C-alpha positions in Angstrom: 19.6 2.9 -2.8 19.2 4.8 0.7 17.9 8.3 1.1 18.0 11.0 3.9 14.9 11.8 5.6 13.4 14.7 3.6 12.9 18.1 5.1 9.4 19.0 7.1 8.6 21.4 4.3 9.3 18.6 1.6 7.0 16.5 3.3 4.0 18.9 4.0 1.9 16.1 2.1 3.2 13.6 4.8 1.3 15.0 7.7 -1.2 12.4 7.9 -1.0 9.6 10.4 -2.0 6.2 9.1 -4.9 5.6 11.1 -7.9 4.6 8.6 -8.9 1.2 9.2 -8.2 -1.5 6.8 -8.1 -5.1 6.4 -4.7 -4.2 4.4 -2.4 -1.5 5.5 0.3 -1.9 2.8 -0.4 -0.2 -0.7 0.3 -2.9 -3.4 1.7 -2.1 -6.8 2.4 -4.2 -9.8 3.6 -3.6 -13.6 6.1 -2.1 -15.8 9.7 -3.2 -15.6 10.7 0.0 -16.8 9.0 1.9 -13.9 9.8 -0.8 -11.5 13.2 1.2 -10.2 11.4 4.4 -9.9 8.6 2.9 -7.8 11.0 1.0 -5.8 13.0 4.5 -5.3 9.6 6.0 -4.5 8.5 3.1 -2.0 11.8 3.0 0.0 11.5 6.9 0.7 8.0 6.7 1.3 8.3 4.2 3.9 11.3 6.1 5.2 9.5 9.3 5.6 5.8 8.8 6.4 3.5 6.7 9.1 2.7 4.3 6.7 4.2 1.1 5.9 6.8 0.6 2.9 4.6 -0.2 -0.5 5.1 -3.5 -2.1 6.0 -3.1 -5.6 6.1 -6.2 -7.9 7.3 -6.2 -11.6 6.0 -8.3 -14.5 5.2 -5.8 -17.3 2.8 -3.4 -18.1 0.2 -5.6 -19.6 0.4 -8.1 -16.8 0.3 -5.4 -14.1 -2.9 -3.6 -15.8 -4.6 -7.2 -15.9 -4.5 -7.8 -12.3 -5.1 -4.3 -11.5 -8.5 -4.7 -13.4 -9.5 -7.8 -11.9 -11.9 -5.9 -9.4 -11.9 -3.7 -6.5 -11.0 -5.0 -3.0 -8.2 -5.8 -0.6 -7.1 -9.1 -2.8 -6.3 -6.6 -5.7 -3.5 -4.3 -6.2 -4.0 -0.7 -5.7 -1.6 0.4 -8.5 -0.5 -0.6 -12.0 2.9 0.9 -13.4 3.1 1.2 -17.1 5.4 2.2 -19.8 2.3 3.1 -21.8 -0.9 4.2 -21.8 -3.8 1.9 -20.9 -5.8 1.0 -23.7 -9.6 0.9 -24.2 -9.8 -2.7 -24.0 -8.0 -2.8 -20.9 -10.5 0.2 -19.4 -13.5 -1.9 -20.9 -12.1 -5.0 -18.7 -11.5 -3.1 -15.7 -15.3 -1.6 -16.0 -16.7 -4.9 -16.6 -14.9 -5.9 -13.3 -15.9 -2.8 -11.4 -13.1 -0.9 -11.7 -14.7 2.1 -13.1 -12.8 5.3 -11.7 -9.0 5.1 -12.4 -6.6 8.0 -12.0 -3.8 8.2 -14.5 -0.8 9.7 -13.2 2.3 10.3 -15.9 5.5 10.6 -14.0 7.9 11.9 -16.7 9.3 10.2 -20.0 12.1 7.5 -20.8 13.7 6.2 -24.0 14.2 2.7 -25.3 17.9 2.1 -26.3 19.8 -0.3 -28.0 22.7 -1.3 -26.3 25.5 -4.3 -26.8 28.8 -5.3 -24.9 30.9 -2.7 -23.8 33.8 -4.2 -25.8 31.7 -4.9 -29.0 31.2 -2.9 -32.0 29.7 0.6 -32.2 26.4 0.7 -34.1 24.6 3.5 -35.7 21.0 2.3 -36.2 17.7 3.4 -38.1 14.6 1.8 -38.0 15.3 0.3 -41.0 18.2 -1.6 -39.8 16.2 -3.2 -37.1 13.2 -4.4 -39.5 15.6 -6.0 -42.0 17.5 -7.5 -38.9 14.2 -9.0 -37.0 11.2 -8.9 -39.5 9.7 -12.3 -40.4 9.4 -11.2 -44.0 11.5 -8.6 -46.1 11.2 -7.2 -49.5 13.9 -8.6 -51.9 13.5 -7.5 -55.5 9.9 -6.4 -54.8 8.6 -9.7 -53.5 8.2 -10.5 -49.8 10.3 -13.4 -48.7 11.4 -15.0 -45.7 14.1 -12.9 -44.2 17.4 -14.4 -45.0 19.8 -11.9 -43.3 22.4 -13.6 -41.0 24.7 -11.0 -39.8 24.4 -7.3 -39.6 26.4 -6.8 -42.6 23.8 -8.6 -44.6 21.4 -5.6 -43.1 23.5 -2.7 -43.5 27.0 -2.5 -45.8 28.5 -0.4 -43.2 28.0 -2.5 -40.4 30.2 -5.6 -39.5 29.8 -9.1 -40.2 28.5 -10.0 -36.6 25.8 -12.5 -36.4 22.3 -11.2 -35.4 21.2 -11.8 -32.1 18.5 -9.7 -30.4 17.3 -9.5 -26.8 13.9 -7.9 -26.9 11.3 -7.4 -24.1 8.7 -9.6 -24.5 4.9 -9.3 -25.5 3.6 -8.6 -22.1 5.8 -5.3 -21.6 5.0 -1.9 -22.8 8.5 -1.5 -23.8 7.7 -4.1 -26.7 4.5 -1.9 -28.0 6.9 0.8 -28.5 9.4 -0.7 -30.0 7.2 -2.5 -32.6 5.5 0.8 -33.4 8.5 3.3 -33.3 10.9 1.2 -34.7 9.6 -2.2 -36.5 6.7 -0.5 -38.2 8.7 2.4 -39.0 11.2 0.3 -40.6 8.8 -1.5 -42.6 7.0 1.8 -44.0 10.6 2.9 -44.9 11.5 0.0 -46.9 8.3 -0.2 -48.8 7.3 -3.3 -47.2 4.2 -2.2 -45.4 2.8 -1.3 -49.0 3.6 -4.7 -50.1 2.0 -6.2 -46.9 -1.1 -4.0 -47.9 -1.5 -5.0 -51.2 -1.8 -8.4 -50.2 -3.8 -7.7 -47.0 -7.3 -9.5 -46.4 -10.0 -7.4 -44.9 -13.9 -6.0 -45.6 -12.7 -2.4 -45.3 -9.4 -0.4 -45.6 -9.3 -0.1 -42.0 -9.2 -3.8 -41.2 -6.6 -4.2 -44.3 -4.5 -1.4 -42.9 -4.4 -3.2 -39.4 -3.7 -6.4 -40.9 -0.5 -4.9 -42.7 0.7 -3.5 -39.7 0.3 -6.7 -37.8 2.4 -8.6 -40.6 4.7 -5.6 -40.3 5.6 -6.3 -36.5 5.6 -10.1 -37.2 9.1 -11.1 -36.1 11.4 -14.1 -37.3 11.1 -17.2 -35.1 14.5 -18.7 -36.0 16.1 -17.8 -32.7 17.7 -14.6 -34.1 15.0 -12.5 -32.0 14.5 -13.7 -28.4 11.8 -12.5 -26.1 13.1 -11.4 -22.5 10.1 -12.2 -20.3 11.7 -10.9 -17.2 13.3 -7.7 -16.4 16.3 -6.1 -17.6 18.7 -7.7 -15.6 17.8 -10.8 -17.7 18.3 -9.0 -21.0 22.0 -8.0 -19.7 22.8 -11.5 -18.9 21.9 -12.6 -22.2 24.1 -10.2 -23.5 27.0 -11.2 -21.1 26.2 -14.7 -22.4 26.4 -14.0 -25.8 28.9 -10.8 -26.9 27.1 -10.7 -30.4 23.9 -9.9 -28.6 22.1 -6.5 -28.9 19.4 -5.6 -26.3 16.5 -3.4 -25.9 16.6 -1.4 -22.6 15.1 1.5 -21.0 17.5 4.4 -20.8 17.8 4.6 -17.0 18.9 0.8 -17.1 21.4 1.3 -19.6 22.9 4.5 -17.5 23.2 2.5 -14.6 25.0 0.2 -16.3 27.6 2.0 -18.6 30.0 -0.2 -17.3 28.7 -3.3 -19.1 26.9 -1.7 -21.9 27.6 0.3 -25.1 25.0 2.1 -26.3 23.9 2.7 -30.3 22.5 5.8 -31.7 19.2 6.1 -33.2 18.9 7.9 -36.5 21.6 9.8 -35.7 20.7 10.8 -32.1 22.3 9.5 -29.1 19.9 8.6 -26.5 20.5 11.0 -23.4 18.0 12.7 -20.8 18.6 15.7 -22.9 17.5 14.4 -26.4 14.8 12.7 -25.0 13.6 15.9 -23.2 13.7 18.1 -26.4 12.0 15.2 -28.4 15.1 14.8 -30.8 15.7 11.2 -29.9 12.7 9.2 -31.9 12.4 6.1 -29.3 10.8 7.7 -26.3 7.6 7.6 -24.3 5.9 8.7 -21.4 5.6 6.5 -18.0 2.5 6.1 -15.9 1.1 4.7 -13.3 -2.6 4.2 -12.4 -4.4 4.4 -9.1 -7.4 2.8 -8.2 -9.7 5.4 -6.9 -12.0 3.2 -4.9 -9.2 2.1 -2.9 -8.3 5.9 -1.6 -9.3 6.2 1.9 -9.6 2.4 2.3 -5.8 1.6 1.7 -3.9 3.6 4.2 -1.3 5.9 2.3 -2.5 5.2 -0.9 -3.3 8.9 -2.1 -0.1 9.8 -0.1 2.1 7.4 -1.9 0.6 8.7 -5.5 1.2 12.5 -4.5 4.6 11.8 -3.2 5.5 9.9 -6.5 5.1 13.2 -8.4 6.3 15.8 -5.9 8.8 18.4 -7.1 11.2 16.9 -5.0 11.1 13.4 -6.3 9.9 13.5 -9.6 11.4 17.0 -10.5 14.6 17.7 -12.4 16.6 17.9 -9.4 14.7 14.4 -7.7 16.5 11.1 -7.2 14.1 9.8 -10.1 16.1 12.1 -12.5 19.5 11.2 -10.9 18.4 7.2 -11.9 17.6 8.6 -15.6 13.8 9.6 -15.6 13.3 12.8 -17.7 11.2 15.0 -15.7 7.8 16.1 -17.2 7.5 19.7 -17.9 3.7 19.4 -17.1 4.2 17.9 -13.7 2.3 20.8 -11.8 -0.8 19.7 -13.9 -0.3 16.2 -13.0 0.1 17.0 -9.2 -3.3 19.2 -9.4 -5.2 16.2 -11.0 -4.0 13.7 -8.7 -4.7 15.9 -5.7 -8.2 16.5 -7.2 -8.7 12.8 -7.7 -9.6 13.5 -11.4 -10.3 10.2 -13.2 -10.1 9.1 -17.1 -12.9 10.2 -19.0 -13.5 13.5 -16.4 -13.7 16.8 -17.9 -10.4 18.4 -17.5 
């Protein structure tokens, strides 16, 4: 995607020259495949409009990006981690153990997780229950937990066609997977009564431990080839569907919206996924998107803070900006995020 140079007023934050001395002069970014296209758009525009080199943006998944981010401080570590979920306490701890103690959290907007199939395929109206019954390792049959026997979507829901079950879902290193597990599979587990059955048989010394064990059992997926983890980005998921027309993939909304000539999207709990239904909170499977900045690298890696501020500028991440055109749902609290980044507020600081 190419950009016209932005106006001088738009680029007031760009009135800085890349004069800082550093062993590395290029911002390095890694992480979420969902955030990747947005970060790539911003990096290209940043390189065109600033006197700093274009940032290097890599994918690999939220967990993988945050792992690299937390490896330490210095020119051999990444400056920014993209994530389609919030950083976890255990990741913050891992960062701290490696000297990464000041982390700036930047929420860029919102995205939805959609369920899409081949454009010529069947039309589906899903609920979390459908996906739990399709993919869970164990389901309730006549009050007992048994190995999932379902082979077709008709086995899952009598209103669905007798189409073979085939699902392509993000691998475990992707933030999208965690949202999918929590808002779809776990929700379906609870709706079917399976959670209570798992809880009744859960082992643990405390109620909390038993509850955690039941949740883990709920989100355990079948391993017979029906559910396929996709460790790459959404292009790999799309390729899988193109190879198997029965396949249904889990995507970010923006990827689907940029491939509507190839994909047909399903509703979830009666709601069509769109920027509007996500912005209003109607669509049930949505999430905020983030990137994390290593404060210790600000002032050392040229252009790092400028990149962060540029990313969330109204002209970029606002409702009329290029990220919205690509599918990002603008954050109604974007101004607060802009202030926090300008002040370099870190996680744990008094707001």
